[in-house]
N, C-alpha and C positions, 0 to 999 in steps of 0.2 A: 617336174620335167627337167629342171635345171640341175638336179642332183647328179645324174649320170655324167654329163659333160664335166662338171666340177670335180667329180671323183677322178675322172680320167686326167684332167689337168694336174691335179695333186700328185697322182701316180707318176706322171711324166716328169714333174719337178723332182720328186724323190729319186726316180731312176737316173735322171741327169746328174744329180749331186752324188749319187753312189758311184757312177761310172768314172767321174773325173778325178776322184780322190784328193781334191783340193777345193777350197772355197771358190764359189762363183759369185760375181756381182749380180745385183738385180738387173742391171743393164744387159749383161751377157745373156742371162736367162730370158729376159723380156725380148731381146733381139731375136733369139731363136724362135720364140712363139709367134712374134709378129712377122718375121721373114717367111715363115711357113704358113702364115695365115690360119694358125690353129685357133686363136681367140683374140680378143681385144685387150687393151691395156687394163681396163678396170676389172675384168674377169680374172686376168692373170694375177693382179695385185690381191684380189680377194682370196684366190687360191693360196698364194704365198702367205698372206696374213693368217689364214686359218691353219696352215701347217705350223707356223711359228706359235700360234696360240695353243695348239694341241701338243707342242713339244716334239714334233717330228723333225723339224729343222730348227737351227738357231741362227740368229743374225748378229753380226759384229760390225760395228762402224769403223771403217779405216779410211782416212783421207776423204771424208765427205761422201763415201759410198758404202752401201750395205753389202757385206759379204756373207753368203749363206753356206752352211755345212749341214749335212744330214746327221741326225743323232742316232744312237743305238736303237732307240724305239722306231725311228724312221726306217732303218735298215731292216728291222724285224717285220715291218709292215709290208715291205716289198716281198 
């Protein structure tokens, strides 16, 4: 039952990263999801971590924050 919402959250993250054309911080993306009450912190983090684990997005640490970009595989997924 949780599979469909998780898939939607992952697609939303991928779409968001593709549209902006520059890295977004975890805080920026999380803020969007929480402000619109799409999901909670833990579910969002799970979606992001699964996207990183599958290579659809990459994380780079800069100044104590994680910046995410979409990979070519992530773009093909959308």
